[in-house]
N, C-alpha and C positions, 0 to 999 in steps of 0.2 A: 399687684402694683407696687405694694410695700417692698417686697424682695428686690424688685428692679431699682427702686431708689436706695435701698439699703446696699446694693452692689456698688453703685456709683459713688456713694458717700464712703464705703469701705476701701475702695480703689483709691479714692482722693486722700484718705488719712494715710494709707501705706505710703503713698508717694511723698506726703509731708514729712512722715517720720523718717524716711530714708534721706531726705534733703537735710533735716536737722542733724541726723547722725553724721553726714558727710562734713558739716561744719564742725562738729566736735573732732572728728579725725583729722580734718585739715589743720586745725589749731594745734592738735597734739603733735603732729608730724612736723610742723613747721614753727614750733615754739621758740626755737633759737632765733627767729626772725621778728619775734613780737616787739623787739626794740622797746622794752620797758612798759608796754601797755598793761595796765592794772587788770587783775582778774576780772574785776566787776565790768570793765570795758569789754573784755572777751565774751563774758556770758551775755551782755547785751547784743553782741553780734547775732545771737541765736533769735532774739526777739526782733531786731531791726531787719534781718534777712528774712523773717517769715512772710513779709509782704510779696516778695519776689518768688518765694517758694510757692505760695498760693497761685500766682500768676502762672507759673510754670506747670504746676500741677492741673490748672484749667485747660492749659493747651493740650496736655497730654491725655487727658480724659475725653476729648472731643470725639474720637473714633469709637471708644466704648459707649458713649451716650448715644450715638447714631445707630450703633448696632443693636444696642438694647432698645431703642425706638422701634426698629425694624422687628424685634422680637415681639413687639405688641401686635403685630399685623400677621406675621408668619408664625404659625403654631409650632412648637417644639424645635425652635432654631437652635442648632448646635453652637450655643455661644462659645464655650470654651476652645472648641476645635477652630473656629473662625478667628478668635483673638489670641490664639496660642503664638503664631508667628509675629504678631504685633508686640506682644509681652516680651518675646525673646530679643527682638530687634531693639525694642525700647531700653531694655535692661542692659543690652551690650553698649548701646551709645552712652547711656547715663554713666555707666561703669567706666568706660574708656574716657570720657570727658572728666569725670572726677579725678581718677587716678592720674591722667595727664597734668590736670591743673594742680594737683598736690604735689607731685613729684617735680615738676618743672619750676613750681615756685620756689624751691630750694635753690635753684640756680639763677632764675631770672627775677625774683621778687616781684612778680607781676602775674596778673590773672591771665589765663589762656583765653584768646578769643580767635575769631575767624582770620585776622591777619597773620596768625601764626600758623594757618593751613598750609602756607607755602612750603614750610619745612617738611611736611608730611611726603612730599614728592620725593624726599631723599632720606627715607628712613635710616639708612646706615649712617649718615652724618647726624641725624637727629638723636640717634642712640649712642653716638660717640662719646658723650659726656657719661654715660653710665657704664660700670663694669659689667660683665658678662654675667655674674651671679645676681646682679640687681636687676638686668633684663629677665632672667629666668623667674625670679620673684614676682616682678610685675606681671609677667604672662600668667603665672599661676594665680595671682590675685585677680586678673581680669576674667579667667575662667571660672574661678571659684566665686567671686561676687556676682557675676553674671548669672551663674546657675542658681544660687540661692535667691537672688532678686527676682529671676524670671518664674522660679517656683513658687515664690509667694504670691506673685500677681496671678498666675495660672490657678492656683489653688483657690485664690480669692473670687475666681470667676466660676459661676455656676455652669454645670454642663449644659443645662437648658432650664427655661422657665416652664414650668407645667401649666400655669394658669393663663388664661385668655382674657385680658382685661376689657372692660366696657370702654367704648369711645370716649366717655367723660374723663375716665381715669387717665387715658392716653393724653388728654389736654393738659394734664399736670406736668407733661414734661416740657411744655411751652416756657412757663415761668423758670424751670430748671435751666433750659438752654439760654434764656435770657440772662439768668444770674451768673451762668459759667461765662458768657460773653463779657459781662461786666468785670468778672473776675481776670479774663485775659487782657482786658483793657487796663486794668489796675487802679482805675478811678473814675469818677463821674465828672471830673474836671477836664479842661482841654488837654492837659498833659496826659500822655500815655506811659505805660510801664516802660522804664529805662534804668541802667544800672545805678543812676544817682539815687534811686529809692532805697538802696541799702546802705548808702554813705551817711553816717552819723557821728563819727569820731574824728578827733585830730590824730589818732593813731592809724596809719594807713593799713596796718595789719588788721586791725578789727573791721575796717571797711571791706578789706579784701576777703576776710573770713566770712562777712556777712553776706557777700555777693553769691548768688546761686550760680555756680559754674555753667550748668545746662542752659539757664536763661541767658548768661553772658554770652555764650557762643551763639545760640539762636538769634539773639538780638543783633550781635555783629555780623552774623552770616547774611542776614536778610536786610541789613541796613545799607542802602547804597550811599556812599559817602560822597557829598557834595562839597568839594574843597572850597568853592567859591562862597558858600554860605555857611560853612562849618563854625567858624568863629566871627561873628559880626557884632561889634559893640558900639561903633560909632560912625558917623559920617567920614566919608573918605577925606574931606578937607581937614577934619580934625586929626585923622591918622597922619596926614602929611605934616600937620603943625608939631604934633607930639614927637614924630620921627625926624624933625627937620636935620638935626646934626648928627644923627645916628650913623648914617651910611655915606656920608660925603666921599666921593672918589677923588683923592688927593695922589697925584702921581710922583709927588716930589719925595725925597727921602734924605733924612739927616745923617743916616749912616750908610757906607757901602760895604756890603758884606763880603763881596767876592773880588777876586783879582782879575776875572774875566767877565765880559758881558755875555758870553755864551759857554759857561761851564757845564760839564757833564754832571748828570744827577742820578744818584743811586738813593732811592727812598725806601727805608725799611719801616714798615708799619708793624708795630710789636703788638700782637694779639694781647688785649687787656692790660696793657703796660702802663696803668696810671700811676701817679706820683706816689699815692700812698703805698704802693708796693715797690716800685722799682728805684725811687729816689732814696736809697737806703744802701750805704756802701757795703753792708754785709750781704745783702741780697743781689746787688748789681754794681760790684765794684768797677766793671769796666765802663758802663754809663756814667757812673760817678766821676771817673777820671776825664772820661771824653768832654764832659760839660764844662770842665776847668780849661779843657784845651781848645775849645771851639767856641760857637755862637750857642747861647743857652737862653731860651725863653723860659723863664721860671714861674709866670703866673698865668698860664693858659688853662683853658677848661675845655672838655670834650663837649660836642654839641649834641650827643645823643649817648645811647647806652648799649648799642649792638652793633656788630661788625657791618651789617648791610646798610646801616643808617650812618655810621661814622665815616665810611668810605665816600658817601655822597658828600659829606661836609669837607673832607679832605680835598677831593678831586674836583668838586664842583663850587666849593665855596657857599655852599647853601645851608642855611640855618636848619637844625634839626625839627622834625615835626612829631609832636607827641603821641599822634594818633594813627600814624600810617608810615610805611617803609616805601620810599620812592624808587628803591633798586628794583622792585618788582613791577613797577609801573613802566612798561617799555615805551608807552607814549609820552611820558614825561622825561625819561631818560635821554632820549635823542634831542630833546629840545634844550636841556640845561647846559649852560656854558661849562666848559671844563679845562683843567691844566693841560692835558694832553693835546686837546685841540689847539689851544693858545700857542703851545710850543711847536706844534706841527707847522703852523703857519710861518714860523721863522726858521724852518729847517731841522727841527728835531726829529729823531725817530724815537719810538717808545715801546715799551714792553711791560706787560704784567705777569708776575709769577706768583702761584699759589701751590702748595704742596698737597691740598685736598681737592675735593670734588669741585671743580670749577662751575658746574651747573647749580651749586647750592645757592639758594635764594635768588635765583636769577642771575647769579655773578657773571657768568660768561656773557650773556646778552648785554648786561650793564657795561661792562668793561669795553665791549665792541662798540657800543654806542657812545661812550665816553671818549673814544678816539684812540685807544691803544692800537698799535700796528699789530702786535703780537701779543696774544693771550694764552698763557701756558697754565695747565692745572697739574695735578697729580699724575693724570695719565701720560705726561710727557717724561716722567721719570721711570726708570727700570722697576719692574714689580718688586724686586729685592729691597728697594729703598723705601717702600712703605712699610713703616715699622711701628705704627700706632694706630689707634682707632680712627683719628682724624686724617692721617696720611703720612707724607714725608716729613720726618723730624727736621727741626731747624739748622742742624749742623749739616745736613744735605742740601737743604734749601738755600742756605747762605753761602753760596760758591763763587768763585771767580767767574763762572758761566754768566752770571748776572750782568756782567759789564762787558762781555763780548759782542758788542755791537757798534755799528758804524755811528761816527760822531758828528755832530753832538747828539746826546741821547738823554732820555729819561727812562729809567729802569726802577720798577717799583715791585717790591717783594712783600707779601703779607705772611707773617709768621704764623704758626698754628700750635706750637708745643705748649705754650703757657695757657692751657685751656683745660677744663675737666676732661678726662680724670686725673690730669696731672702726671701722667706717666711718661718719663723721660729717661734717656740712657745715661744718666748722670746721678750720683748721690752724694751731694755736698752738705744740705742743710737738712736737719731733722723734719722740719715741717715740709709735707709733700707739695702743698701749693707754693711756698716760697722757693722750694727747690726747682720747681719747674721754671719759675722766672729767672733763678740764678743760672740754670741750664741755657735760657735763650740768651741771657747777658753774656754768657761765656761764648757763645756762637757769634754774636755781634762783635765781641772783642777779637775773636780769632779771625773773622771776615775783615775787620779794619786793619789788623796787623798784617795780613796778607796783602792788602791794597797798598799799603805803605811803601812796600818793595817794588810796585808795580810802575811802569812808566806812565801809567794812566793818572796816577796820584796827583800831579801837580795841576791837572785840569779837572779834578773830581771834587764834587761836593756830596758827602753822605748825610742824609737827613733821616733822623730817628725819632719816630713819635708813635703813640699808640692809636689804635681804632676807637677805643673807648676805655673807661676805667674799670676798676675791679673792687669788689668787697675785700678789703684787706684789713690787717689787725688794727682795731680801734675805727673801723668804719662799719656802720651797721647796716647799711643797704645800698644797693646800686643807684638808688634815688638821692643819696646823700651828696651834698655838694662836694664833700672830700673825696668821695669816689670819683667824681668828675675831673678833678684836677690832674693835669697830665704835663709832661716835659715835652719841649721839642728841642733837640740838640742837632747842631750842624758841625761837622768836621771835614777835613780833607785838605789837599794841598792848595785848592782853590778858594779856600777860606781866608780872608785876609788876616785877620787877627782874632785873639780871643776876646769874649765880651759877653756880659750877661744883661738881659733886658727884663725888667720887672714890670712892665706895664700890663694891666688886665687886658686880656685878649681871649679870642675863641679859636678853637680848632679850624674853623672855617675862614679865618683871617689869614692862613698860611698862604693860599693861592694868590691873593693881591699883594701880599708883602714880597713874595718871591718875584712876580711879574714885573713889579716896579724895579726891582733890581736890574732886571734884563731889559728895561726899557720898553715894555710890552703893554698896550692899552688895557686897563682893568675895568673899563666901563660897562662891559657886559655882566661884571660879577657884582651884581647890586647888593649882595648881603656879605661880601668880603671886605674887609678894610685894610689899608696899608698901615700897619701899626708903627712904622718906622717914619711916617710923615711928620713934618714939623707942625702939622696942624692937628695931629691925633690928640695930643694932650688936652686941647679944648673941646674935643667932641665928646659926646655923652658916652662915656666908657662902660662896657657891660659885657657879660658873657651869659648866654643862655643855654643851659643844659637840660635837654628834653629826656624824659623817660616815659614809660607807658601811661597815657592819660594824665601826665602831669609835667611840671617843669620847674627848675630853679632859675631865677633871675638873679644874678650876681652883679654887684656894683662895688665901687672901692669902699663904700661905707656901709652897705646893707646887702642881705640876701632875703629874697623872697620866694617862699615855696607856692606855686599855684596849682590848684586842682582843676584839671581841664574837664572833669566829668561834672562837677557842680559850677563850674566857670566862677570861681572865686579863690582868693588866697586861702591857704589851708590853716592860717592863724593870722591874727590881726596885723595889718601891714600898713606902711606908708601909702597914702592915697595916691601920690603922684607916680610912685613906682608901680602900683597896680594899674593905673592907667596907661603908663608906658609898655608894661608887659601885655596888656589886652591889645593895644595898638599894633604892637609888634607881631603878635599872634594872628591879627587880622591881615596884615601886610602881607606875612609869610604865606598864608593859606590862599589868599586871593592871587598873589603873585605866582604861584605854583599852579593854580587852576587856569591862569590866562597865558601859561607858556605856549 
């Protein structure tokens, strides 16, 4: 019996050792994202993460415990042969989760969870951020680490137990199973194991390092998200009181932007084109010049941190959700109000064009549900046009064919070249990342220049804005408020005059602001504000930027960073701003659930 207990303990210790080693490797690989975290805090991640390591190990030894218990009854049970497939599959899963989490953290600055599994249905696009040699190295690491890990677990498992224990000895397994269940639960209190167990520091990097990637994946995979009750902080009457002047629908406007009530629109959504990168005349001289020629909103912030989430804010006027992507929720997509639907009702035709895989992150379904008459992806272009890992480069995407439509029209194009691995057919700047943005800027400049000579120019408004921000020089993380700042530029013959607006606003406010200019009702867009309203200065001005499991609440005088795992500000914050943030979170989630 002692040998059986010894085997379970040995297996448990091996799993713990592997999890601790994973944390060390995670921090070494991603040390550039530590954002000044002291070494002592990083080392504490090993200790604070141990609680979830134990929880995870307890889950993973359940099957070996049961098989070992069977061996007490069935003499000479071939333990190693029975458990070998389990150890191999377990080793592969843990290795893939760990490597995916560690590598993708370099690009996303966030931990991998089940919400990201939608990307695995399109592995070509998922791997497009990596060079071919990186993919080969990762595959070799997967094979090598899985083999070593599985070998360790298999060797630790006895071929069979020769003794046949007495019935009283078998009963010792009952407290062992009870102890293991307690370990799986994580505590004896009402709270059960969850990711917040690993959060201990004001440095996000240290919290992320402490969080066991296998547990995080299992927890998110088996947790059914109840949006209605995801964030409930106060009674509904109190929410209404706190948000009373936050989203008032005012259809008046102090400025008329366009020469026509029915101009044609070409919207260019610039992949990752945040202000920290593109509002630089050496990186993006064309955009820099266009902002002075047309309408420029200089104090706008992205609502979210990824393309699939940013598009929902732009087209639906919806606030960003820090814990889920609405694009993959087809049941929600079809119920959201949208810019294409609103324009269709007054006679507009619409088209969406993307040079990559239109099925990526449920994009094709979403665009159809959002109301676009035509949805085109990379497969609509000649095969020779696909010149990068992501698809068709921007100089091919941004062509006059985007405006060959019956009028009035809304044509929306999503660029893709300013994305990892930053490979573009131009070399102007030494920095590879900045050069990719410079390339897209040149494509936008060429497109606008070509349109100037077109008969369409006098009735055209070209709107340029990003889907989300980017980590740029001087910006430590995608979760930084600086990464979220973004420009909105409007140019074209139908733009009445050049002007700059510096009021604080969100990406989601574009819909209401545009529709009011066209005399279209904005009542359905409950989270989008007409920032040109004469009433807007007296409203509660704010911008909410959501990132994975957190958000920034930005006001004219303060910025609050909120931790959505622990449900509290990441640092000492103004009480009234915290209450406002929590009321807004509650309203967004409940409104989404009730669509």
